[in-house]
N, C-alpha and C positions, 0 to 999 in steps of 0.2 A: 652446367648444362652445356652442350657443345653447340656451336654454329649449326643452323640448319644449311641445307644445299641452296635454299633461296637466299639466305642471308650472306652464304659465302660467294654467290654469284653475282649478288648487289654489290658486296665490297669489293670483289674484282672489278666490275663495270665502273664502280667510282674510281678505284685505283687508276685504271687505265685512263678515264676522263680526267683524272688529277694530273696524271703524267703528261696527258696531251695539254691540258691547261697551261701547265708550266711550261712546255715547249713552245706552245704558241707565244705565251708571254715572252719567253728567252727570244725567240726569232723575230717578234715585233718591236722589241726593244733595240736590237741590234740595226733593224731597217727605220727606226723611228716612226712606227705604224702606232698611232695612239688607240685606234679602233681595234686593232689586233690585240693590243695589250689589256684592253677593258673585256675584249671578248674571252680572252685566257683567264683574266681573274674570275669573270663570271663562271667559265666552266670549273676553276678551281674551288669557288665557293659552293656551287652545284654539286661537285663530287664531294667535299668536306661534309655538306649537309646530309648528303646520302649516307657517309659513313658514320657521321653523329647520330642520324635515325636509326641506323642498323644497331649501333652501340649501347643506343637509349633502349631499343626494343630488346636487345639482348639483355640489358640489365633488368627491365620492367619483366620480361618473361621468364627469366632464369629463377628457379624456385629450388634451387640445390639447398640452401640454406633453409628455407622453410619446408623443404621436406625432411631435411636431417632433425629439424625441431619437432616436425609432426612424428617422425619415427620414433624418436626420443620420448614424446610424450604418451604416443601410443604404446611403446613398451612399459613405461610407468604405469601407464592404466592399466595394464594387463597384469603386472606386478601387483599394483594394488587390488585387482579383481582375484588375482590368487591368493593374496593374503586375505581377504574378505571372506573367500569361499572357505578357505583353511580354518578362519576364525569362527567361521559359521558351523562347521563341521566340529570344530571342538567345543563350541559352545552346545551343539545338539548331543555330542557324546557326553559332556557333562551333566545336562538335563537329564539323559538316560541313566547314567550312573547315580544322579540323585534320585531318580524315580525309584531305581530298584534298590537304593539304600532306604529310601522311605517306606517302601512295600516290605522291606524286611524288617525295619522298626516296627511298623504296623503289626506285622505277624508277630513277632517277639514280645510286644505289649499285648496282643490279644492273648497269647499264649501264658504270660503272666497274670494277666486279669483272670484267665479261667482257673489258674492254680489257687490265686488268692481268693476266687470265689469259692473255691472247693474247701480251703481252709477256712474261710470263714463260715461256710455251711456248717463244716464238721464242729468248728469251736461253739457254733450256736446250738447245734444238736446236743454237745455235750453238756453245755449251759443248762439248755432247758430240760436235758434229762435230770441234771443234778438239782436244778430248781423243782422238777417234778418229785424227784426222790425225797428232797426235803420237806415239800408241801405233804406228802405222803406220810414222812415220819411224824411230822408235827402233828397231823390229823390223828395218827395212831396213839401218839403220847397224849393229846387231847381226850381221846376216847377211853384211854386207860385212866386217867385222871379224872375222869367223870365230867370233864368241861362241856361236852357235847350231849348230856343227858337232859332231857325237859324236865325243868323245874317249875312247880306248882307257883302259879302267881298267887298271891294274896288276892282274896276277893276285893274288888273296887268299892269306893263308896257309891252306894246307889243313891238316887235323890229319890226321895218317896212323895210323890203329891198325893194330896188328899183327895178322896173320891167325894163327889158330891152327897151332902148330907152328913158327911163327917164333921165331928168339931174341930177346930182349929187347934195346932199344938199349943201348948202352954209357952209364955214367952221366955220362958229360961231355955226352953229347947230352942227357940228360933234364935236367940242370941249366942247359943252355943255353936250352932251350925252356920255362923257368919264368920267363925274363927279361920286362923291360918291351916291351910291344907284342907278346908272343908268346904265342900261346894254345896251351897244350899238354896233354897228359894228367897 
């Protein structure tokens, strides 16, 4: 950073005072004037102090280095931001591609599922028709062989109860009625 006009004016004034102070010191030393030498020394110190203050102010206010560092940091931040935006765009593109791929895969699976269901339905219908044909053939064969005709069942053993006033059955009949396969009183 360059010196400002005020800093240049202060420095020029301080240089003038410095030169005058040295001139007063040189003139006073030759005349043996101690007070003049002390006054010249004071002027020299004041002018040096002003020059030091101007240089310190310039050193404190000078932000060239900080501005360069700030500019580099801003450029780096902008590069990172650009890289982040590019990565985000790439991520969104990848997500879109994955979504399209998944939609295509779901559609392919749905078509395959429909085709498999049709094939299974056809196989089921064919198997059911085959089972129905087998059952019908078996029924026809059973009909032809006479297995489906009603057969007369032999009459069952009826339990005969005696009527009031009827004599009791002889003991031999009662004993026989308690045998195997016979239900009796």
